[in-house]
N, C-alpha and C positions, 0 to 999 in steps of 0.2 A: 504493500500500500504506500510505501514511501515515495515510489516513483510513478504511481498511477495518475493519469489525467494530466500529464505535463504538456501534452500537445492538443488535448481535446477540450478541457475546460477553458484554456486561454483562447482557443478558436471561437467558442461560443461567447465568451466575454467580449472579445474584440469586435465581433460582428454585431453584437447588441449595441455596443457603444457607437459603432458606425451607423446603425439604424436610428439611434436616438438623436443623431445629429441631423437627420433628414427633416423635411417639413412635417410629415406625420409623426416622426419621433418627438418633435417639440410638443405635440398634443399629448403623446404618451407620457412624457416627462411631467407635464403639468398635472395630469390626473394622478400619476404615481406620487408626486410630491404632496398633493392634497390628501391622498389616502394615508401617507406616512404621518402627516401632521395630525390627521384625524385620529389615528391609532395611538399616537404618542404626543398628546398636547403639551406634555411637560418637556419635550425636546430631548428625551433620553433614548431615542431610537438607535443612535450610534452604538451604544453599549449593549442594549437589550436584544438587538437583532442577533447577537452571538448565541443566545440561549433560548430564543423563542421565535415563532413565526406568526406574527399578528396582522400582517398586511396581505390579504388575499390577492390584491392586484399585483404585488411584486411576485408572489408565487406563480400567478398566471403568466407574468412576463418571463419568468424562468422557463416554464413549460413551452411557451410559444417560441422562445429562442432555441430551445432544444429541438423543437419540431421543424422550424423554418430553416435552420442551418444544421442539418444532420451531418455532423462533422466526420462521421465514418459512414459515407453514403452506401457503400457495399460492405456489409458486416463480414467479420472473419469467417472463413470456411468451416463447414462441418462435413463429416463423412458418415453415411448411413451404415449401420451395422447389420441390417437385414434387408431382404427384398421388401419393396413398398409397392402396393397396388394403387395406381392412380387412374381412375376411370378404366379405360381399356388397355392401359400400358402397365408394364411391370418395370419399376426402377430397381436395378440390381443392387445388392449390398456392395458397399465400397464406393458408391457414387458420391462425388463431392458436390455440396450444395452451397450456394451463396445467397444470402438474404439481401434483397434490394431495399434497404431501409429508407433511402431517399424516396423511392416510388411509393412506399407505404405511407410515408409522412405527407405526401402530396396527393393521396388518393381522395378524389372528390366524393366517393361514396361514403367516406368516413368523416371528411372535413369539408365544411362549407367554405367555398372561396379559398382553396388551399394556398394559392399564390399570393394572398394578402396576409400581411403581418398583423394579427389581431389577438392581443392578449385576452380580450373579452370573451373569446370562444371558450375559455376555461373557467368562466365565472357563472354562477347561478346554475340553472338546470338545462344549459345548452347541451344539445346532443354531442357536440364535439368533445365535451369534457368527459363523456362516458367511456367505459372500457379502457383500453390502453391509450394513454394520453398522447404518446409519441413513441417512436422507436429509436430515439437518440442514444439509448443505452443498449440497443439490441433487444432480444427477447428470449424467454425460456431459461433453461437451466444454466446457460452460458452467457447470460446478459452481464453487463458491467457490474462487478462486485462492489465498486465504489460509488454506485449511483446516489445513495443517500448522502454521502459526504459531498459529492459534486453538487447536488441540489442545495445543500446548506451553504457551500462556498459561493455559488452563484447568487443565491438569495441575499447573503450578507454583502457581497460586492455591489449588487445592483442597488440595494437599499442605501448603502453608505455613499455610493457615487451620486445618486439622485438627491440625497439629503444635503450633500456638500456642494454640488456643482450644477450649473446649467451647462449642458453639452451642446455646443453650437457648431455649425459647419465651418470649414475653412473659407476664408475670404477669396481664395483662388479655386475656381471650379475644377481646375485640373487636379486638385488634391482631394476631391470628393471621393468617397468610397464607392465601390461597386457592391450593390446589395443583393444581387441575384445569388441564390444559394450555390450554383455551380460556377458561374462566371467569376465569383469573388475569389476562387481558389487560384493561388499563384502557381501551383504545380498540379496539373490535371491528373497525373497518374499516381499521385501520392495517396497513401492509405487514408490519411486524415486531411481535413481542410486546413490549408495554410493561407490565411487571408492576404490578399494583395495590399501593398502599402497605401496608406491614406493619411490625411491629417484632419483633426478636429480641434476645437477650442474648448477649454474648460474654464468656466467663469465661476469663481467662488460665490455662493449665495450670501454668505455672511462670514467674511474673513476672520474676525476675532473668534467666532464660534468654532470655525474649522481649525484654527491654530490650537484652541483649547482641547478639541477632540484628539488631535494628533499628539499633543503633549501628554494627554492622559494615556493614550495607547502606548506611547514610548515608555512611560513610567511603569505601566503594568507589565510590560514585557522586558524590562531592563535586565532581569536575571535569567532570561531564557537563553 
């Protein structure tokens, strides 16, 4: 577990930051910040997000990020151990299978408007939120063993980033990110998504508060 997620969690984190800099991302940031303030009127979200998950919209943002950017589009292979009957065909034992997680995450039979980034699809009683929410971690007995840890990492990162900053696009359009889930990959044949380079701007919402949060974090971890 020490080395798990070194290239998958960052891929999701980076691409969500990229999307938050977009025009629609500005709307998502506004709602997310409102929901954070509503859940933590005392302004203690920075610390408490480490031990609890009280903002459903941020949880939905994590899920939609994992669905929209399936950072391992074709999951690791599996080999069948016995013959499998599929309709009129027999798939022999020893056959190698690959799961197309990207295709599943963009299946319009399961997700309404799958090519749109919509955290709201995971809120309330929407049909998109039922069953398997996404295949970002694979599925079955060999799905990612660190999925719960990754969820908590992304939740904490998104909540803290949105609490502390407004994420704005670069003033130079040439530096804007590519947001398409496949075209954003710098290396088309890589196992995981490696986002192409882009630039965004981080504007502190309240600099004195941010400095206080950072100082507190440094003090709590000084002996680690």
